[in-house]
N, C-alpha and C positions, 0 to 999 in steps of 0.2 A: 574465848573473843575473838582468836584471831585462827580459829579451825576452819579449815573452807579456802583459807586466804593465799591465791598463790602469788609467790613473793618472786617474783621476775630476775631480781638484783641480789641475791642472799647477802654479796658482799659488800654491798651496801646499806642494808636492812640489822644486819645482826649489830654493827655498833651503834645501829639507831635506838632498838630495842635495847638492849644493854643502859644507854645513854636513861631512856625512859624508865626502863627498872630502877634506877639508881636514885632517877629526880623524884621517881612514887614515894619510894621509902624514904626521901627527904624532902616532904609535904612543905615544909618550912621555907625553904628556897625558891618552891616556885612561887611567880606571881598569880593570880588568882584565875583560877580557872584553866590554865597552863596547860593542864594536862590532858582534860575531855577536849580542849578547839586542838591541842596539836597533833591529837591521834585522831580527831574528824573523820577522816579520809579512809580510816581503817572500821569505822563502825556505822558511818548515817552515809546520805545520798541527799543529793538535791530534790528537792518534791517543785524543782519550775517544769513549767510546761516545758516538753522535748519538739513540739512538731513547728521549728522556726518557718516562718514564712520570710521568702527576700523581700523588700521595702525598693521598689524600683519608683523613682521621680529624676525630672529632671526639669525647669524651666520652658515654659510654653508648650507641652505636652498636651494635648485634648484629653480629655477624661475618661471617652470610651476610648484610647487607646492604655491608658493607666489602667483602665478594670481589667483592659484585655490581658497584658501584660502580666498580671496577678491570677490570671485564671477565672476574673470574677466577669459577671454582666452589670454592664452598665444599668441603675435604675430610670428609668421612664422617664420621675420627679425627682427631683433630689428631696430625701428625706428632712425632716425637721432634725436638729441637731439639739440635744439636752448633755448638759452637763451638771454634775452632780456632785457634791465633796461638804466633809464635814469640817467644820472650822475650830482650831485653837486660838493663836495670836499670831501667826503667819501676813501681817498683812500685807510685805513687800511682795513677797510668794503669792500672794491672792491678785495682787494687781498686777503682776508680770500676768500670769494666769487670765486674766480677765481681756489683756490687751491681746495678748496670744490669737485665743479663741471668740472674741465678742464679735469677729465679721462674720462668722458662720454660725454662731450659736443663737437657737432662740432665745431659750430659757437658762439662766443658772441657777441652780437649786443648791442650796446653801443652809446649814444647820449650824448655828453655834448654842454651846451647852453653856449652861452658869458655874460649872464644875470643869476640872481637869478628871483623867479619867483613873486620878488616884484619889478623886471624890476632895480635891484642895476648891474651896472656892473661888470665883475669875471674874473680874469683869466682864461685861459683855461689848469686846474691845471693837469688833465688824458693826456691833450696832451705831458705838458713838460712829464711826467712821462713817457710814453709809449715812449718817447726819448730818456731819459738818465737814467729812472733808472733800475739799473740790477735784482728788483725782479720782475719785471713787463716782462723779458725778455721772461722768457718760455714760456709765453703767448701767445706771439704775434702771429704766426699762427695762432692762433684760433679766434683773436679779429677782428671786423670788426667795425671801429669806423666811429665816423661823428659826426661835429659840427653843431651847429645850432644855428642862428642869433637870439638873443633876444632882446628882445624893453623894454622902457619905460611902464610904465600905462600909459592910459590914464582916469587920475583923473577926467579929464573936464564930462568924460563919464561914471563916477560912477563906472570903471571897477578894478573890484579884482585882485588879485592873481589867481586866477583860472582861469583867461581868458589866462595868458601866459603860466600857467601850462599845460591845454588843447592842445594848442598849440604846445608846446613840444609831448605831448604824440601823437599826431596827426602827429608830424615828426616821430616819431618811427613807428607808423602804415604805412606810407609812404613808409619807410626805407626799413621795412620788406616786402612790396610788391613788392619793387622792386627785391629785393634780391630775393624772392619764385619765379616770374616772371623767372628770369633766370633760378632759378633751373629747373622747367617747362619745360623750350626751350629744356632743356637736353632729357626731356621725358624718362619713363618707371622707374619715382622712386616714395617710398610711402611720404607721408606729413610729414615732421618731425612735431614730439613734439618738444612746445614751451610753456617754463616757461617766465610767463610775474610776476614780482614783481619790487621794487623800490630797490636799491643797502644796504640797512638796510633789508631788507626782503631776508634772504639765505634759500635755499632749500638744504635739505639736501644729504649726495650723495648716500644714501639707498635709499630716495625717488626720488631721479631721474634715480637710477636704475629700481627700480619696473613701474615707468611712460613710461620707455622705451622697457622694455620686454614684457609690460602687455596691452590689449586695455580695458583701462581705459572708452572708453565713456566720450571723451570730451565735452564739459569744465567742468572742477572741481577744486573749489578753493582748495587752501591749507595750513591747520592748522598750524599757527608757533607759537612757545613756544615766552611769550613775555619779554622780558629784558628791563631794563631802565639802562643807565649811562656805563652798563660792561654788562658781563653775572656773574655777583655775585647778581641783584637784579634781583627776577622776578618780573614781575608787578604784580599776582597776577589774582583775576577774578575768576567766576562760570565756567566762558568758558574753562578754564582747560588748554588742549593743544592748545585750536582751539581759543584761547582770539584775535590773528592775522589773520586776514581772507581774505585780499586782492589777495596775492601774487593765482597765477590760471596756471593751465596746458590747452593748447589747443591744438586742432590739424589743420592745414589750412583747410584740405577736409571737416572736420565734423561742422567747426562754424566760422573760417575765412573768407572763401569767400565770397566775396558781401559785405563784409560790409564796412563800409566809416572810421570810425577807433574802430580797432579793438585792439589796446593796451588800456587795461582798465585799472581803477584800483579801479570800484566799483561793485559790487554783478552781476553775470549774472549768477549765477546757485545756488539754494540750497543744493548741493550736496556739500562736503567739507572734505578731507582727512585729519585728524588731527593727530598729532605728524607729521610734516612733515617737520620743520626745525624751524628756530630762526628768532624773529623780533630785532634785538639791537638798541632800538629809543635813540638819544642823546648821543651814541656811539663814542666818540671824545677824541682825545688824548689831544688836548687843552682847552684848555676854550675860546680861542678865535676863536674856531671853533662853539660851542657851541652860541655868539654873531651873528657869519657870520648866523648859522643857523635859530635864532630868528628871525632877522631882514630880511630875504630872502623868508623864506617860507611861505606857501599859508595860514598857521593860525597865522598870526601876531596881529593878533586884541586878541591874549590872554597876549599881553604885556599890554594890560591895555593903561590906563595915567599915570603909574608913570613906565616906560618901564628902565630910568636909577637904580631904586631901584632894579628891576629883573636882569638884565646884571650887576651889581655890581659881580666883582669876587668873593669876599669873599663869596658873596650871592651862586654864583654858583657852586663854591667850595662846601662850604658845605650843599647843596643839594644831589651832588653827592656821598658824603660823607655816610650820612645819610638817604640815599633813600628816602625823599622826594619830595613834587612836587616842580619842577621847576620855575614854575608861579604862586606858592601860590593858586592853584587853589582846589576845592573839584576836588574827583576820578569822570571819565565818567563814571559811574555804570545805569546798570537798573534795579537792586534789591537792596533793603536794604543789604542783604546779600552780594553781590559782590561791594560793596560801603564800608561795612567794612574789605573786604580783601585787598581792596587794599589800603586803609588808612596810615596806615605805609606799606613800602615792609621790610620784611625780608633778612638781607643775607644767599644765598644758602653756606652749607657745604658739596655741593657734586658736582663734575665737569666732570662726566662720560658720558654725553650725551652733545657733546660741538664740532664745528668744528673742522676738523681734525689740520687744521694748527694752531690753538692756543693749541692743546696738543702737538702737533710737535716740536712748536716753545714757549714751556711752560717758558722756561728758556732765552728768547731771550727778552731784555728791548724794543723793539719796541711795545711788546701787553701785557706785564705786567698792564697796566693800564684794561684791558677787564677783567684780572683775580681776584677772589679774595684778598683784601688789598691790591690792586693797586688803591685805590682812589683818590690822590693826583696828580693833574696833572701839564706836565712838566711847565705849567708857572704860575703856582698857586701861588697866594701872600703869603699861609703859609708854601713854602721854604725860605721866606724868614725873618721868623719870628722867 
């Protein structure tokens, strides 16, 4: 495994390798997945896009100048902007997303499944919210909502959660294809710019305006700042503003036409526009929502052989307030420097760059858990101590 690796500082590496060999021979001393994660920089590399596009913005600069400084031309007319996402339980993050993008987006396309990715039945929370929650009422004219009939995993076939997740993403591809077909029948309309991301991957309003005004050459990934548990803890890493990269902007006539499944969550290009928004992972108001996600999303293997310990409410609450890893695992990193930067997250003292709704509603109890100092969740066992 070490063949061909150039060790530039052997005096540093020799003790490290000796320690690794010792621990490898005493696996019972190691936390789960310690050895594979600790040695990842030796055998793995990041698949993240490499062509980082600098993001320029200043208040009051006209669109033609912003397009020019990025090396793009200004569109003759602004394109329609469509947003597409699949929904599980993240009502607050969806509301933040709708508020951030509603001044620019023509349609929000949202699919909600009757099951989690692991096949567990779940209520249609968004359907209920759209029917009765007044916070969503202003966005109803823009929302195109569809439900998806989920299913249980076929474990006898060795099927994993990604099979069900891929079916949901394929359903979104078909949903958009039908919407685009109806639109094309009207004729004479420029293809819309479409934003693809999960609910917790929120594109900023200024980025959306830039993509709407400029011919940016689709497809392009959108680099999002990575946050954990709230907008207090930035997840760090050497990729900086592009640490979350799976969100993307596409245009139907340049990329989507003819593709069987174009609502993707993997890499489609090396191009990525940095500082394009925020990824707020595990940003839930309640501890019960943490448990729902941990048992229902595609990476349930991270629970290992001791899920009851990881899912203990007191453990979850402690990780939220300290910025430590929920699964008690080492950071996923592809260099030693990145691993150190992610080891323990530091609370931010600045809240300049944040979604509009969080600033506008900073005194609203509904969103205080996403702000600095609001780490104790409403169903936390700490509240009873």
